[in-house]
C-alpha positions in Angstrom: -22.4 -40.6 -19.8 -22.3 -37.1 -21.8 -20.3 -34.0 -20.8 -22.6 -31.7 -19.1 -23.7 -28.6 -20.6 -24.6 -25.2 -19.0 -27.2 -24.8 -21.9 -28.9 -28.2 -20.8 -30.8 -26.6 -18.6 -31.5 -23.6 -20.3 -33.1 -25.6 -23.4 -35.4 -27.5 -21.3 -36.9 -26.4 -18.0 -40.1 -28.5 -17.5 -40.1 -31.1 -15.6 -40.7 -35.2 -17.0 -42.4 -38.1 -15.4 -41.1 -41.6 -16.8 -44.1 -42.0 -19.4 -43.5 -39.1 -21.1 -45.8 -36.6 -19.4 -45.2 -32.7 -19.3 -46.1 -31.3 -16.0 -44.6 -27.7 -16.6 -41.7 -25.8 -15.4 -39.9 -26.8 -12.1 -38.9 -24.6 -9.1 -35.4 -22.8 -10.4 -32.4 -24.3 -9.0 -30.2 -21.8 -6.4 -27.4 -20.7 -7.4 -24.1 -21.4 -5.8 -21.8 -19.1 -3.5 -18.8 -18.2 -4.9 -16.0 -19.3 -2.8 -12.4 -18.7 -3.2 -10.3 -21.9 -2.5 -8.1 -21.8 0.7 -9.1 -18.5 1.1 -7.8 -19.1 4.4 -4.0 -19.7 3.4 -4.7 -16.2 1.3 -5.7 -14.5 4.4 -2.1 -15.7 6.2 -0.1 -14.2 3.7 -1.6 -10.6 4.7 -1.7 -8.1 7.5 -4.0 -8.6 10.5 -3.2 -6.6 13.4 -5.8 -4.0 14.5 -2.4 -1.4 15.0 0.0 -0.5 13.4 3.3 -2.1 14.7 5.6 0.7 13.7 5.5 3.9 12.2 9.1 6.0 10.9 9.7 9.8 10.2 10.1 12.1 7.6 10.2 15.9 8.2 7.3 16.8 6.2 4.3 15.4 5.1 4.8 12.0 3.6 2.8 11.8 0.5 4.5 8.5 -1.8 5.1 4.9 -0.8 6.6 2.3 -3.3 7.4 -0.7 -2.3 9.7 -3.2 -4.9 10.0 -6.5 -6.3 13.5 -6.2 -4.7 12.4 -5.8 -1.0 13.1 -2.0 -1.3 10.6 0.3 0.4 10.8 4.5 -1.0 8.8 7.0 0.9 8.3 10.5 -0.3 7.3 13.7 1.6 5.5 17.0 -0.1 9.0 18.8 0.9 11.0 16.6 -2.0 13.0 14.4 -0.2 12.9 10.6 -1.2 14.2 7.8 1.1 14.7 4.2 0.8 14.6 1.1 3.4 15.4 -2.4 2.8 12.7 -4.8 4.0 14.5 -7.4 7.1 12.9 -10.4 8.4 11.0 -8.2 10.4 10.4 -4.5 9.9 12.9 -2.2 7.6 16.2 -1.2 7.9 16.7 2.7 6.1 18.9 2.8 3.6 19.6 6.2 2.1 18.2 9.9 2.1 17.9 11.7 -0.8 17.2 15.6 -0.9 15.3 14.8 -4.6 13.3 18.2 -5.8 13.1 21.8 -4.7 9.4 21.6 -5.6 6.1 19.0 -4.0 6.9 15.3 -5.3 3.8 14.6 -7.6 4.4 11.0 -8.5 7.0 8.2 -7.9 6.8 4.6 -9.7 9.1 1.7 -9.9 9.5 -1.0 -12.9 7.6 -4.1 -12.4 11.4 -5.8 -11.7 11.5 -3.3 -8.9 15.6 -2.5 -10.5 14.4 1.7 -11.7 12.7 3.9 -9.5 11.3 7.9 -11.0 10.3 10.4 -8.8 8.8 13.5 -10.3 7.9 16.9 -9.4 6.2 20.3 -9.5 9.8 21.9 -10.1 9.6 20.3 -13.4 12.2 17.8 -12.9 12.5 13.8 -13.0 15.2 11.8 -11.5 15.9 8.1 -11.8 17.3 5.7 -9.4 19.1 2.2 -9.3 17.1 0.7 -6.6 19.1 -2.1 -5.7 22.4 0.5 -5.5 20.3 2.8 -4.2 22.1 5.6 -6.6 20.6 8.2 -8.6 21.8 7.6 -11.9 19.9 10.5 -14.2 18.0 14.1 -14.0 15.5 15.3 -16.4 14.7 19.0 -16.5 11.4 19.7 -18.0 9.7 22.6 -20.2 6.2 21.2 -18.3 4.7 20.0 -14.9 4.8 16.6 -15.0 1.0 14.9 -13.6 1.8 11.3 -13.6 4.9 8.9 -14.7 5.4 4.8 -15.4 7.7 2.5 -16.2 6.9 0.4 -19.5 8.8 -2.8 -20.5 10.1 -3.9 -23.6 11.1 -7.7 -24.4 15.2 -8.0 -24.1 15.2 -4.0 -23.7 15.6 -1.9 -20.7 12.4 -0.3 -19.7 11.5 3.3 -21.2 9.8 5.8 -18.6 6.2 7.8 -20.3 6.0 11.2 -18.5 2.2 12.8 -19.0 2.4 16.5 -19.5 0.3 18.3 -16.6 -1.3 21.0 -19.1 -0.9 19.7 -22.6 -2.4 16.4 -24.4 0.5 14.7 -24.6 2.5 11.8 -23.0 6.3 12.0 -23.8 8.2 8.7 -24.0 11.8 8.8 -22.4 15.3 6.5 -22.7 16.2 6.7 -18.9 20.1 6.6 -20.0 19.5 9.8 -22.5 19.5 13.2 -22.4 16.4 13.8 -21.0 14.3 14.4 -25.0 11.0 12.5 -25.6 12.3 9.7 -28.2 8.7 9.4 -28.6 5.4 11.9 -28.3 2.0 10.1 -27.6 -0.7 12.7 -28.5 -4.0 11.9 -26.5 -7.1 13.5 -27.7 -9.1 16.1 -25.7 -7.9 16.2 -22.0 -4.2 16.2 -20.3 -3.7 12.8 -18.9 -3.7 13.1 -14.7 -3.3 9.5 -14.1 -0.7 7.2 -16.0 -0.3 3.5 -15.3 1.6 0.2 -17.4 -0.2 -3.5 -17.4 2.6 -5.7 -18.0 0.3 -8.7 -18.3 -1.1 -7.1 -21.4 1.5 -5.1 -22.5 -1.0 -1.9 -22.5 -0.6 1.4 -21.0 -3.6 2.8 -19.1 -4.3 6.8 -19.4 -7.2 8.4 -17.3 -7.3 12.2 -18.0 -8.8 15.3 -16.4 -12.3 14.4 -17.9 -12.3 10.6 -16.5 -12.2 9.2 -19.8 -10.1 6.1 -19.8 -8.0 4.7 -22.6 -6.1 1.9 -23.7 -2.7 2.3 -25.8 -0.4 -0.6 -26.9 3.0 0.0 -25.5 4.8 -1.4 -28.7 6.3 1.3 -31.1 3.0 3.2 -32.9 1.3 3.4 -29.1 -1.9 3.5 -30.8 -5.7 1.5 -29.3 -4.1 -1.8 -28.1 -5.4 -4.8 -29.8 -5.3 -7.5 -27.0 -8.4 -5.9 -25.7 -11.8 -7.7 -25.7 -14.4 -5.3 -27.6 -14.6 -3.3 -30.0 -15.8 -0.4 -29.5 -15.8 1.5 -25.6 -19.5 1.9 -26.0 -19.8 -1.7 -25.0 -17.7 -1.2 -22.2 -17.9 1.1 -18.5 -15.5 2.8 -19.1 -17.6 6.0 -19.4 -18.4 5.4 -15.4 -16.2 8.6 -14.9 -17.6 10.8 -17.7 -21.4 10.0 -17.3 -20.8 10.2 -13.3 -19.1 13.5 -13.6 -16.9 11.8 -11.2 -13.0 12.6 -10.7 -10.9 9.8 -10.6 -8.5 9.9 -7.8 -6.3 6.7 -8.3 -5.9 3.7 -10.3 -4.1 0.3 -9.3 -3.9 -2.9 -12.3 -3.8 -6.0 -10.1 -0.9 -8.3 -10.9 -2.3 -11.0 -13.1 -3.5 -7.7 -14.7 -7.4 -8.8 -15.5 -8.2 -6.5 -12.8 -8.6 -2.5 -12.6 -9.5 -0.8 -9.2 -9.9 3.1 -9.7 -11.2 5.2 -6.4 -13.4 7.9 -6.9 -13.7 11.4 -5.6 -17.8 10.0 -4.5 -15.2 7.8 -2.2 -17.0 4.7 -4.2 -14.1 1.5 -5.5 -14.9 0.6 -8.9 -13.4 -2.6 -9.9 -13.2 -3.1 -13.5 -12.1 -6.4 -15.9 -9.6 -5.1 -18.0 -9.8 -6.8 -20.8 -13.9 -6.4 -21.5 -13.9 -2.4 -19.9 -17.2 -4.2 -17.5 -17.1 -3.1 -13.5 -17.0 -6.3 -11.7 -17.2 -4.7 -8.4 -18.6 -1.6 -6.4 -17.9 -0.8 -3.1 -19.7 2.6 -1.8 -17.8 4.2 1.6 -19.9 7.6 1.0 -20.7 9.7 3.6 -24.1 9.1 4.1 -23.4 5.0 4.1 -20.9 5.3 6.8 -23.5 8.0 9.2 -26.3 5.5 8.1 -23.9 2.4 9.7 -23.1 4.4 12.8 -26.8 4.2 13.7 -27.1 0.2 13.9 -25.9 -0.4 17.5 -24.3 -3.9 16.3 -22.5 -2.7 13.3 -19.1 -3.6 13.4 -18.2 -0.3 11.8 -19.9 1.8 14.9 -18.0 4.3 16.3 -18.2 6.4 19.8 -20.2 9.6 18.8 -17.5 11.8 19.6 -15.1 9.8 17.7 -17.3 9.8 14.8 -17.9 13.7 14.8 -14.0 13.9 14.8 -13.4 12.0 11.6 -16.3 13.4 10.0 -14.4 17.1 10.1 -10.9 14.8 8.9 -13.1 13.9 5.8 -14.7 17.2 5.5 -11.1 19.1 5.0 -10.1 16.1 2.5 -13.4 17.3 0.2 -12.1 21.1 0.5 -8.7 19.7 -0.2 -10.2 17.3 -3.5 -12.2 20.5 -4.7 -9.2 22.6 -4.8 -8.7 24.5 -8.2 -4.9 23.7 -7.7 -3.7 20.5 -6.5 -2.4 19.8 -3.0 0.4 17.9 -3.1 0.3 17.5 0.7 -2.5 15.4 0.6 -2.4 12.6 -1.2 -5.1 10.7 -3.1 -6.3 7.4 -1.1 -5.1 4.2 -2.8 -6.3 1.3 -3.8 -3.7 -2.0 -3.8 -4.5 -5.8 -4.6 -2.4 -8.6 -3.3 -0.4 -11.0 -4.7 -3.2 -13.6 -5.7 -5.1 -10.6 -7.5 -7.8 -12.1 -5.1 -8.1 -9.1 -2.1 -8.3 -5.7 -2.5 -7.3 -3.6 0.2 -8.4 0.4 0.8 -8.6 3.2 3.2 -11.9 4.4 4.5 -13.0 6.8 7.1 -13.8 3.3 9.7 -10.7 1.8 8.9 -8.4 -0.5 6.0 -10.8 -2.5 4.7 -9.5 -5.8 3.6 -11.8 -7.5 0.9 -12.8 -10.9 -0.7 -13.6 -10.3 -4.3 -14.6 -13.7 -4.9 -17.2 -14.0 -2.4 -17.5 -10.1 -2.1 -17.0 -10.4 1.9 -15.0 -8.3 4.0 -12.4 -9.9 5.4 -10.4 -7.7 7.8 -10.8 -4.3 9.1 -7.1 -2.9 10.2 -6.8 0.3 12.3 -10.3 0.5 13.5 -8.8 1.6 16.9 -6.1 4.5 15.2 -8.9 6.9 15.3 -6.3 10.0 15.2 -4.8 8.6 11.6 -6.6 9.1 8.7 -4.7 6.8 5.8 -4.4 7.4 2.0 -1.5 6.1 0.0 -0.9 2.8 0.9 1.8 0.0 -0.8 1.7 -3.7 0.3 4.6 -6.1 1.1 3.9 -10.2 0.5 7.2 -11.7 0.7 9.7 -13.4 3.1 13.5 -11.9 3.5 16.5 -13.3 5.2 18.0 -10.2 6.0 21.7 -8.9 5.3 24.8 -10.2 6.3 26.7 -6.5 6.3 23.6 -5.4 8.3 24.0 -8.4 10.8 20.1 -9.4 10.1 20.5 -12.3 8.2 18.1 -14.6 9.1 18.0 -18.2 7.7 14.5 -19.5 9.2 13.1 -16.1 8.0 9.1 -16.7 7.2 6.5 -14.8 5.8 6.3 -11.2 6.9 3.1 -9.1 5.3 3.2 -5.2 5.9 0.9 -2.7 4.8 2.9 0.7 4.5 0.7 3.9 4.9 0.8 7.1 4.5 -1.9 9.2 6.9 -3.5 13.1 6.1 -1.4 15.9 7.8 1.4 13.0 8.9 5.3 13.0 8.8 5.1 9.5 9.2 4.6 6.2 7.1 3.1 3.5 9.2 3.5 -0.2 8.8 0.6 -2.5 9.7 2.0 -6.8 10.2 0.4 -9.8 11.6 2.0 -8.3 15.0 0.3 -6.3 17.6 2.5 -3.3 18.9 4.3 -4.7 22.3 6.5 -2.5 24.7 9.9 -5.0 24.5 10.9 -5.6 27.8 14.0 -3.2 29.1 14.2 -0.8 25.7 14.5 3.2 26.4 11.1 4.2 27.0 11.5 6.9 23.9 11.5 3.7 21.9 7.9 2.9 21.1 6.1 2.1 18.3 6.5 5.8 16.8 10.3 5.7 16.0 12.1 8.9 16.0 14.5 8.6 13.4 15.0 11.7 12.5 16.9 14.4 14.6 15.5 16.4 17.3 15.0 20.1 17.4 17.5 22.4 18.8 14.6 23.0 21.7 14.5 18.9 22.2 17.9 18.4 22.0 18.1 21.0 25.1 15.1 19.3 27.3 17.7 15.8 27.0 20.6 18.0 28.4 18.6 19.3 31.1 17.7 16.2 32.7 18.5 15.7 35.8 19.0 12.8 38.3 16.0 11.0 40.0 14.9 11.5 43.3 14.9 8.6 45.1 11.2 8.3 46.5 9.8 8.2 42.5 9.0 4.3 41.9 9.4 2.6 38.9 6.3 0.9 38.6 3.0 0.6 40.9 -0.2 -2.4 41.5 -3.2 -0.6 41.5 -5.8 -3.0 43.7 -9.1 -2.5 43.0 -12.5 -4.3 43.9 -12.2 -6.2 40.4 -8.7 -7.0 40.6 -5.4 -5.6 40.1 -4.1 -3.4 37.5 0.1 -3.1 36.9 1.1 -0.4 35.5 5.2 0.9 34.9 5.6 4.2 35.9 8.0 7.0 33.4 9.7 8.6 36.3 13.0 9.9 33.9 9.9 11.3 31.7 7.8 12.6 33.4 9.5 13.5 37.0 6.8 15.2 38.6 4.1 13.8 37.4 5.3 10.4 38.5 6.2 12.0 42.3 2.5 13.4 42.7 1.3 9.8 42.1 3.9 7.8 44.3 3.3 10.5 47.3 -0.6 10.6 47.1 -0.7 7.0 46.4 1.8 6.1 49.7 0.1 8.4 51.8 -3.4 6.8 51.3 -4.9 9.3 49.2 -6.3 7.3 46.3 -7.6 4.5 48.8 -11.6 4.1 48.2 -11.9 6.3 45.8 -14.6 4.7 42.7 -13.9 4.9 38.7 -16.3 7.5 38.6 -16.1 7.6 34.7 -15.9 5.4 32.0 -16.8 5.4 28.4 -17.1 2.1 26.2 -14.1 2.5 23.4 -12.4 5.6 25.1 -10.7 5.0 29.0 -11.5 4.6 32.4 -11.0 7.6 35.2 -10.3 7.5 38.6 -8.6 9.8 41.1 -11.4 12.2 42.4 -11.7 12.4 46.0 -15.6 13.6 45.3 -16.4 11.4 42.9 -17.8 13.5 40.3 -14.3 14.8 38.4 -14.8 18.2 40.0 -12.4 17.5 43.1 -8.8 16.3 43.6 -5.6 18.4 43.7 -1.8 17.6 43.8 0.3 17.1 46.2 1.9 20.9 46.1 -1.7 21.5 47.0 -2.3 23.6 43.7 -2.2 22.5 39.7 1.1 21.5 38.3 2.5 21.8 34.9 2.0 19.4 32.0 5.0 17.1 31.2 5.0 15.9 27.5 7.6 13.4 25.9 7.8 12.9 22.2 8.4 9.6 22.7 5.2 8.6 25.6 1.8 9.0 23.1 -1.6 7.7 23.7 -0.9 5.6 20.9 -2.0 1.9 22.1 -4.4 0.5 24.8 -3.3 0.7 28.8 -2.1 4.3 28.4 -2.1 5.8 31.9 -2.5 9.4 31.4 -3.3 12.5 33.9 -7.1 13.8 33.5 -6.6 17.9 33.2 -9.3 20.8 32.6 -7.2 22.2 30.1 -3.4 22.8 30.0 -0.9 23.0 33.1 -4.1 22.0 35.3 -3.3 18.7 36.4 -4.3 17.6 40.2 -4.9 14.0 41.1 -7.3 12.5 38.3 -5.9 9.8 36.1 -7.7 7.7 33.3 -6.2 4.8 31.7 -7.2 4.1 28.0 -9.0 1.1 26.4 -7.9 1.9 22.6 -5.2 4.4 21.1 -6.5 7.8 21.5 -3.5 9.9 19.5 -5.8 13.3 20.0 -4.7 13.1 23.5 -1.5 13.9 22.9 0.3 17.0 23.5 -2.9 17.2 26.3 -2.6 15.1 28.8 0.8 13.7 30.3 1.3 10.3 29.8 3.5 9.3 33.2 2.9 5.2 32.7 1.5 2.1 31.0 -0.5 -1.0 31.9 1.7 -4.4 31.8 -0.9 -6.9 33.9 -4.1 -6.4 34.5 -6.0 -5.2 30.8 -8.7 -7.7 31.4 -9.7 -5.6 34.5 -9.6 -2.6 33.0 -11.9 -4.0 29.9 -14.2 -5.4 32.9 -14.6 -2.3 34.0 -15.0 -0.3 30.4 -17.9 -2.8 29.9 -19.8 -1.7 33.0 -23.2 -0.1 32.8 -23.6 3.5 32.8 -25.9 6.0 33.9 -26.0 10.0 31.6 -23.1 10.7 33.5 -20.4 8.0 32.0 -20.7 7.0 35.8 -21.2 3.5 36.2 -24.2 2.4 38.0 -22.1 0.0 40.8 -18.2 1.5 40.2 -15.6 0.0 41.4 -13.2 1.2 44.0 -9.5 1.4 44.2 -8.6 -0.2 47.7 -5.0 1.4 47.4 -1.9 1.2 45.4 1.4 -0.1 46.1 3.9 1.8 44.8 7.3 -0.8 43.1 11.2 0.0 43.2 10.7 2.9 46.0 
């Protein structure tokens, strides 16, 4: 048999009988669906948890995150501070904190080998770091504000640094061990460069200017047009896409194999280009009208509760306002796109959550963080390695496994978040203030005084409770040290039989179940003191997970007897409702109540009741 060629079918589409008589063209052959071999293996090396496992603090809004090949994570905040973290077999370990710049940080970038780091700021300075030794080794003071920076690698030589001028059509090339004077300047065409990246696989510098023009530059000595591309003219490509649509590019990412280029535009569309040909490969529309249409489909995986969707849309309008401003708001980092190490998957943040897409078959594989309805993720970086830890940090683990972790910043948040393959858990015996949101910064003076003023607990306060309902038992853990008055009110009512026979009068799927009202309509109930009592907010107790037990109220300091249990993370309730417990067993009962049919007032048609509540460890 001769080798089969694709042109064989194209040359003759007629069907032939054995006697040589033609009977006309046959039906077209169905197209084979593209499949990614070993897809499950790739997915197993990507984060999969629905909720972020941990978050760590900066003193100001986190705007930039970089993961290096040397297993370091570097985060930067808008106030010019930079933190180094070392990836461990599980999680990260803090290493060093730099007060790097007096102005807002504009861009940070790490070299491909993970040995060098650069931070550029609006105070016209650039600082160079030795990543392995987490030490600052040089600083440049410029006569201009940098717009973007990138490391350029040269064979057998140390990398050099390319920095784009924010106001001039010029890119300056620096020796990182020099005195801050550029040894070469690249003159661009009409507009200043806003985004600058380096493609190591094809030794090419990629730039996007303020008008949306994309350029490929050779990274050799002359820095002219790249000779490695597979087109003679840009007119043969789709690289004028942003100029034609008049859309401002927000961020750009190059795949690890160098073959793909992903750009997120201000129109919330992600465009993926073939790098060598400049042709569009994939386009993903995450615009607000598309998302709004998805909410009309009750069976859609992207559907949200009406209140939740309205709140998220308000955040999107704030993002649009920041993006449309004349002056760049460095406190609002642009949303980023990240590739996995195989270059077969991309991840990017949306209003609904973080989407993970298989580029080969063009399907959504995972949706991370949908339940994190108070957090709009923006800048991201992905770690997919395996770290055995360090002897001097006492984290050595020879049997370490791969720990894929997605690091994210978020809109107006002083934290960065970590999505892994583990959902957050409350470890037995762990201090109560140590939750998934770690308070690694020094407490304020007020927080310190509150800790000193804490008093011994009354013996009557319980440490746990079992809510016996008509659908099953719900075991909860109480926080008497953090919220003594709220726990005292709950325990006393429970012992006195106040809650016996009361119904779950308000049930909202994807939100919470509420009870504790003797009238059964949400308008009744009082405290053990006969009047409302004050809120007790604690920094370590947040509505950051399902099973949070919290007080219902009608405003600040109006707590009575009603309480609710969340079925998802609801961060918008923090510092509005007092968290005084967590469900440790019986979430199946909570979800059974959550899925009951309700009327227009959210009251179940057949409401379950609390039989009684037993207080534990009295």
